[in-house]
C-alpha positions as CSV (number, residue, x, y, z in Angstrom):
1,X,-3.5,-1.6,-18.9
2,X,-1.4,-1.7,-15.8
3,X,-1.2,-4.9,-13.7
4,X,0.2,-4.7,-10.1
5,X,1.9,-7.8,-7.5
6,X,2.1,-7.3,-3.7
7,X,4.4,-9.0,-1.9
8,X,5.4,-8.9,1.7
9,X,2.1,-9.5,3.9
10,X,2.3,-12.2,6.6
11,X,1.3,-12.4,10.1
12,X,3.0,-10.1,12.7
13,X,2.9,-9.2,16.4
14,X,1.3,-6.2,17.7
15,X,4.4,-3.4,18.1
16,X,6.4,-5.2,15.2
17,X,6.9,-4.2,11.5
18,X,6.2,-5.2,8.5
19,X,7.0,-3.7,5.1
20,X,4.9,-4.0,1.9
21,X,6.2,-4.6,-1.6
22,X,4.4,-3.4,-5.5
23,X,5.4,-3.3,-8.0
24,X,3.8,-2.6,-11.1
25,X,4.0,-4.1,-15.3
26,X,2.4,-2.9,-18.4
27,X,2.0,0.6,-18.9
28,X,3.2,2.2,-16.2
29,X,4.2,5.5,-18.7
30,X,1.8,8.3,-17.1
31,X,1.4,6.6,-13.9
32,X,0.5,10.1,-11.5
33,X,0.3,8.2,-8.1
34,X,0.4,5.3,-6.4
35,X,-1.0,3.9,-2.9
36,X,-2.2,1.1,-0.7
37,X,-5.3,0.8,0.4
38,X,-6.6,-1.7,3.4
39,X,-10.0,-3.5,4.2
40,X,-11.0,-5.2,7.0
41,X,-13.6,-8.0,7.6
42,X,-17.3,-6.5,7.6
43,X,-16.0,-2.8,6.5
44,X,-14.8,-0.6,3.6
45,X,-11.4,-0.6,2.0
46,X,-10.3,2.7,3.4
47,X,-6.8,4.8,1.5
48,X,-3.9,4.2,3.9
49,X,-1.1,5.9,1.9
50,X,-0.2,7.6,-1.2
51,X,2.4,9.2,-3.4
52,X,2.9,10.8,-5.9
53,X,4.7,10.8,-9.4
54,X,6.9,14.2,-7.5
55,X,7.0,12.8,-4.0
56,X,4.2,13.9,-2.2
57,X,3.0,11.4,0.1
58,X,-0.5,11.7,1.7
59,X,-1.3,9.2,4.9
60,X,-4.6,8.3,6.4
61,X,-4.9,9.8,10.2
62,X,-4.7,6.2,12.2
63,X,-1.0,4.9,10.6
64,X,0.6,8.8,10.1
65,X,4.3,8.3,12.4
66,X,3.7,4.4,12.2
67,X,3.5,4.3,8.4
68,X,6.3,5.0,5.5
69,X,5.6,5.1,2.0
70,X,8.2,5.4,-0.8
71,X,8.5,4.9,-4.2
72,X,11.2,4.3,-7.4
73,X,10.2,6.3,-10.7
74,X,12.7,4.3,-12.6
75,X,11.4,0.8,-10.9
76,X,7.7,1.4,-10.7
77,X,7.0,0.1,-7.6
78,X,6.1,1.6,-3.9
79,X,6.8,0.4,-1.0
80,X,4.7,0.9,2.2
81,X,7.1,0.7,5.4
82,X,4.6,-0.3,8.7
83,X,6.3,0.1,12.4
84,X,4.2,-0.2,15.5
85,X,1.2,-2.5,14.1
86,X,-1.6,-2.8,15.7
87,X,-4.3,-5.1,15.9
88,X,-7.0,-2.7,14.5
89,X,-4.0,-2.9,11.5
90,X,-5.0,-6.9,10.4
91,X,-7.0,-6.2,6.7
92,X,-6.5,-7.5,2.9
93,X,-3.8,-4.5,2.0
94,X,-3.9,-3.1,-1.4
95,X,-1.9,-1.6,-4.1
96,X,-3.0,1.1,-6.2
97,X,-2.1,2.9,-9.4
98,X,-3.6,6.1,-11.1
99,X,-2.9,7.2,-14.5
100,X,-5.2,8.8,-16.6
101,X,-7.7,9.1,-13.5
102,X,-8.4,5.7,-14.2
103,X,-7.6,3.2,-10.8
104,X,-5.7,0.1,-11.1
105,X,-5.3,-2.3,-8.4
106,X,-3.2,-5.6,-7.3
107,X,-4.9,-8.6,-6.0
108,X,-4.3,-7.8,-2.6
109,X,-1.7,-9.1,0.3
110,X,-3.5,-10.5,3.5
111,X,-1.2,-8.1,7.1
112,X,-2.1,-10.2,9.8
113,X,-1.6,-8.8,13.6
114,X,-2.0,-11.3,16.3
115,X,0.1,-12.6,19.1
């Protein structure tokens, strides 16, 4: 099993920046990818960004050019740098890890973009 703990959520003004971090523990070996999902009220959970163990990244079109995902295989952590935040970015953000075809989820952290 894999445990994921997120940190860094909070309230930020439009145009501001925020950095989310996720630390994996437990059976961290053989994790093939990690990423971030988000879920806003009344909407389905959507993939935001992901990174493979080899460093390949993928982003949702809505965040390209604004968000950057990075990872550290040695520390088993992944970070999401969010810039130029918009009100539409408001959601609960969840860390995700993929291991042997199974998905593991963090508890979620609230990101609110509001003036």
